[in-house]
Each structure stands twice: as C-alpha cells, then as structure tokens.
C-alpha positions in Angstrom: 24.7 -21.5 -24.8 27.5 -22.4 -22.3 28.2 -18.8 -21.7 24.5 -17.8 -20.8 24.5 -21.0 -18.4 27.4 -19.3 -16.6 25.7 -15.8 -16.6 22.4 -17.4 -15.5 24.4 -19.0 -12.6 25.6 -15.6 -11.6 22.0 -14.1 -11.8 20.7 -17.1 -9.8 22.8 -15.8 -6.9 21.7 -12.3 -7.4 18.3 -13.7 -7.0 19.0 -15.4 -3.7 20.7 -12.4 -2.2 17.5 -10.9 -1.6 15.6 -13.8 0.0 15.5 -12.3 3.5 14.1 -9.0 2.4 11.4 -10.6 0.1 10.5 -13.0 2.8 10.1 -10.4 5.4 8.1 -8.3 3.0 6.1 -11.4 2.2 5.3 -11.9 5.8 4.1 -8.4 6.4 2.0 -8.4 3.4 0.3 -11.8 4.2 0.4 -11.8 8.0 1.0 -15.5 7.9 4.3 -17.3 7.6 3.4 -20.5 5.8 1.3 -17.8 3.1 4.4 -15.9 3.0 6.7 -18.8 2.3 4.3 -20.0 -0.4 4.4 -16.5 -2.0 8.2 -16.3 -1.8 8.6 -19.5 -3.2 6.1 -18.7 -6.0 8.0 -15.5 -6.8 11.3 -17.4 -7.2 9.5 -19.8 -9.5 8.6 -17.2 -11.7 11.8 -15.2 -11.4 13.7 -18.4 -12.4 11.4 -19.1 -15.5 11.8 -15.4 -16.4 15.5 -15.0 -16.0 16.4 -14.2 -19.4 13.9 -11.4 -19.1 16.4 -9.8 -16.6 18.4 -7.3 -18.9 20.2 -5.7 -15.9 21.3 -7.5 -12.7 21.7 -4.3 -10.9 18.0 -4.1 -11.0 17.2 -7.6 -9.8 16.1 -6.4 -6.4 13.2 -4.3 -7.9 12.6 -6.8 -10.5 11.9 -9.5 -7.5 9.8 -7.2 -5.5 7.7 -6.6 -8.8 7.0 -10.4 -9.1 6.5 -10.6 -5.4 3.9 -7.7 -5.2 2.1 -9.0 -8.5 2.1 -12.5 -7.3 0.5 -11.4 -4.0 -1.9 -9.1 -5.8 -3.0 -12.0 -8.2 -3.6 -14.2 -5.4 -6.0 -12.0 -3.7 -4.5 -12.4 -0.2 -6.4 -10.5 2.5 -4.5 -8.4 4.7 -6.8 -8.6 7.6 -5.5 -11.8 9.4 -3.7 -11.8 12.6 -1.0 -9.7 12.9 2.7 -11.2 12.6 5.1 -9.1 14.8 8.6 -8.8 14.1 10.7 -11.6 15.3 13.0 -11.3 18.0 16.2 -11.5 15.7 14.9 -8.5 13.7 15.6 -6.4 16.8 19.4 -7.4 17.0 19.8 -7.1 13.3 18.6 -3.4 13.6 20.9 -2.9 16.5 23.9 -4.3 14.6 23.2 -2.2 11.5 23.3 0.9 13.7 26.5 -0.3 15.2 28.2 -0.8 12.3 27.1 2.7 11.0 27.5 4.5 14.2 30.9 3.3 16.1 29.7 5.5 19.1 26.7 3.2 19.2 26.2 1.2 22.4 24.0 -1.9 22.8 20.9 -1.3 24.7 20.2 -2.7 28.2 17.7 -5.2 28.9 15.5 -2.7 30.0 15.8 -0.5 26.9 15.5 -3.6 24.7 12.1 -4.4 26.3 10.7 -0.7 25.6 12.0 -0.9 21.8 10.4 -4.3 21.6 7.0 -2.9 22.9 7.5 0.0 20.7 8.0 -2.1 17.7 4.8 -4.4 18.7 2.8 -1.0 18.5 4.2 -0.1 15.4 3.6 -3.5 14.0 -0.1 -3.3 15.3 -0.5 0.3 13.6 1.1 -1.1 10.3 -1.7 -3.8 10.3 -4.3 -1.2 10.7 -3.5 0.7 7.3 -5.1 0.2 4.3 -3.1 -2.4 1.9 -2.5 0.3 -0.7 -0.6 2.4 2.0 1.0 -0.6 4.0 2.8 -1.8 1.0 4.2 1.6 0.2 5.6 1.9 3.8 7.0 -1.6 3.4 8.8 -0.9 0.1 10.2 2.7 0.9 10.4 2.6 4.6 11.3 -1.0 5.6 12.9 -2.2 2.4 14.9 1.2 1.5 13.4 1.3 -1.9 13.2 4.6 -3.8 10.1 6.1 -4.9 10.8 5.3 -8.6 11.6 1.6 -7.8 8.5 1.3 -5.7 6.4 3.0 -8.5 7.7 0.4 -11.0 7.1 -2.5 -8.7 3.3 -1.2 -8.0 2.9 -0.1 -11.5 1.8 3.1 -10.4 3.2 6.8 -11.1 6.0 8.1 -8.6 3.7 10.9 -7.4 1.1 8.2 -6.0 4.0 6.5 -4.1 4.7 9.7 -2.3 1.2 10.6 -1.7 0.4 7.1 -0.4 3.7 7.4 1.8 2.8 10.7 3.1 -0.8 9.5 4.0 0.4 6.3 5.4 3.0 8.2 7.8 0.2 10.6 8.9 -2.0 7.8 9.7 0.7 6.0 11.6 1.4 9.3 13.4 -2.2 9.2 14.6 -2.4 5.5 15.4 0.8 5.6 17.5 -0.4 9.0 19.2 -3.6 7.2 20.4 -1.5 4.5 21.6 0.8 6.8 23.6 -2.2 8.6 24.8 -3.9 5.5 26.1 -0.5 4.7 28.0 -0.3 8.1 29.6 -4.0 7.7 30.9 -3.3 4.3 32.4 0.0 5.9 34.0 -1.7 8.6 35.4 -4.6 6.3 37.1 -2.0 4.0 38.4 0.1 7.1 40.0 -3.2 8.0 42.0 
C-alpha cells in the first residue's frame, strides 16, 4: 500500500501539470470564469477519486480532458453566454513560445501587439459563433494541440468525425473572419473618401 501512495503522489503531480490547459479550455467552453473554475475543480475531484483507473501516466492529459468534456456535457452548460476574450497574458505566452522555437523571432512593437490583440479578439468572436460540437474540436486540436485520436477518445466519437468537424469548423472560421475583414475594408474605403 505504501508503494501505491508514492505512485499516487507522482500521478497527482501529473494531474496538476495540465491545470492551465484545462482551465483555458474550460473558459472557452463555458464563457464564464466562475463556471470554468467550478468545472476544473469538479474535473480534478473526479480525477482524484478515479486515480486508480489511470493505467498510463503518459495518457494523463487526454484522460483529464475526457473528464473535463464529459463533466461539461453532463452539466449541460449553454455556450451562448457572453464571449470571453483571451487574457492579455496569453498573447505574451504565445510570443515567448514563438521566440523559444524560432531564435530569429523578434518581439512585436506596440502597434503590432495591438493589431495582434485585435485579430485575437476577432478570432475569439468567430469561435464563439461556432456550434458547440465544432468549437470543442477546434479547442482540443488547434488550441490544445491534441491529436485526432486523443480528441476522438476525449469526445467519444470516431476519428473521422473529429476530422470532418475540424474541417467544417475551419471553413466556418474562414467565412466568419472573411466577413470581418470585408467589413473593415469597407470602413477603410469610406474613411479615405
């Protein structure tokens, strides 16, 4: 029993490593920070209670996301609430990730940072307009970087369904963002006259 306790401690650490990713996804699913906090807390409670079922710690992230999505689905949280935009810190995290992957990456100047924030706000607004089934696939695959297989296991749907939903979601996002760009082009033309 003592060995199991030590193993459980390591597995608990594996659980906590994914907190930020779970919380970010929960915020995007619920569009409400308090609801997201409750959802993540409930996810961790369920995970802790079911820790013995986690056979492979390397599958911990997918297992946690499965619990998160199932918990969210079971609570029947409506996704049509006011949109939650990316936090300011998220932009800087993405810049740091890019800089670490690409040594030639230069930090953005204030104007570029503002433009990127505006683009992220437009992307967030477009994401909020997607149907739930498409939005959750985009969040898992494109935002969290999960594979089609992991996402399929989490959502309990076939891999092909993940792929088709992702395709449809990306096409819808292109249309929504294209409409946004056209609207801005028309405003720019009117202000130039």
